[in-house]
C-alpha positions in Angstrom: 0.0 0.0 0.0 1.3 3.5 -0.8 1.4 6.5 1.5 -1.7 8.1 -0.1 -3.8 5.0 0.5 -2.6 4.7 4.1 -3.5 8.4 4.8 -6.9 7.8 3.3 -7.4 4.8 5.5 -6.4 6.8 8.5 -8.8 9.6 7.6 -11.6 7.0 7.1 -10.9 5.4 10.5 -10.9 8.9 12.1 -14.3 9.6 10.7 -15.6 6.2 11.9 -14.3 7.0 15.3 -16.0 10.4 15.4 -19.2 8.9 14.2 -19.0 6.3 17.0 -18.7 3.4 14.6 -15.5 2.3 16.3 -14.4 3.0 19.8 -11.5 5.4 20.6 -9.2 2.6 21.8 -9.5 0.7 18.5 -9.0 3.9 16.6 -5.8 4.7 18.5 -4.4 1.2 17.9 -5.2 1.5 14.1 -3.7 5.1 14.1 -0.5 4.0 15.7 -0.1 1.2 13.2 -0.9 3.4 10.1 1.4 6.2 11.4 4.2 3.7 11.7 3.6 2.4 8.2 3.5 5.9 6.8 6.8 6.7 8.6 8.4 3.6 7.1 7.4 4.6 3.6 8.6 8.2 4.1 12.0 6.9 5.4 12.3 4.6 2.4 11.5 7.5 0.0 14.1 9.7 1.7 16.6 6.9 1.2 15.7 6.1 -2.4 15.0 9.6 -3.7 18.1 11.8 -3.4 17.5 15.3 -2.1 18.3 17.9 -4.7 20.0 20.9 -3.0 19.8 23.3 -5.9 16.9 22.4 -8.2 17.2 25.7 -10.2 20.8 24.8 -11.3 19.8 21.3 -12.2 16.9 22.5 -14.3 19.0 25.2 -16.0 21.7 22.6 -16.9 19.1 20.2 -18.1 17.4 22.8 -20.3 20.8 23.7 -21.8 21.4 20.1 -22.7 18.0 19.7 -24.2 18.5 22.8 -26.3 21.7 21.2 -27.7 20.5 17.7 -27.9 22.1 16.9 -31.2 25.5 18.0 -29.9 25.0 16.0 -26.7 24.1 12.9 -28.8 27.1 13.2 -31.1 29.6 13.8 -28.2 28.2 10.9 -26.1 29.5 7.4 -25.8 27.5 4.3 -26.2 26.2 4.0 -22.6 25.3 7.7 -22.5 23.4 7.4 -25.8 21.6 4.3 -24.4 20.6 6.2 -21.2 19.5 9.3 -23.2 17.4 7.1 -25.6 15.7 5.3 -22.6 15.0 8.7 -21.1 13.5 10.2 -24.2 11.7 7.1 -25.4 10.8 5.0 -22.3 8.5 2.7 -24.3 11.3 2.0 -26.8 11.8 3.1 -30.4 10.5 0.7 -33.0 11.7 0.8 -36.6 10.2 -1.1 -39.5 13.1 -1.6 -41.9 11.0 -2.4 -45.0 8.7 0.6 -44.6 11.4 2.9 -43.2 9.1 3.8 -40.3 
């Protein structure tokens, strides 16, 4: 389950608690569990997704490369071209040799 789904569940249980459909003790046990799951997901995201200290510089550099894409392509090695191609065409490029499409 992702963080959004867990937060929705927590909200739903909070509503059920306020409406008296579940008792406060049950709600607190569920809340403690869901909060722990959300925290685990957030820690995992922090570990996996690197923090970008200067997003503006990264965007400016990326835009510069995109403006000069043909130059970047010709000056890149095999692996760099492969990564660039995967980035630009994540669903792969298909070529029909007979039709030149």
